[in-house]
C-alpha positions, 0 to 999 in steps of 0.5 A: 522191788523191795525198796518200792514195796516197803518204802511206798506201799507199807508206809501209812503216810505215802499209801493211804488204804482209805483212798484206794481204788481198783487201779491202786489195789491192782498195783499193790497186788502186783508188787505184793506178789512180786516182792514175796515171790522174789523173797521165796515166801510165795510161789505162783502156780497157775491161778493161785498163790502158795505160801512157802514161809510164814513171814509174808511181807505186807500181809498186815497191809493186806488186812488193813485193805480188807477192813479199812478200804471204802471202795467196793471194787477193791474189796471185791477184787480182794475177795476174788484174789483170796479165793483164787489163792486157794485160801477158801474159808475152812480149807487147810 
């Protein structure tokens, strides 16, 4: 899991955020969650993610997707993921 996530999804040459679609975002999301759960950084509780440590692997890439992806479906999926994870604006 770690090798695939780090070697593909975090590599700017192999994984281009600007050309993402909904399918590639869902793949990224699955690997992102799995990688961080495996490392004990995130815990999945029902329909939300709980951050256990500050060093979330791939969080920089997630921000890149937020700002650089031109596909509206991906942006919407990211917003839904963010809200479901309990990270609503203004929450602590």
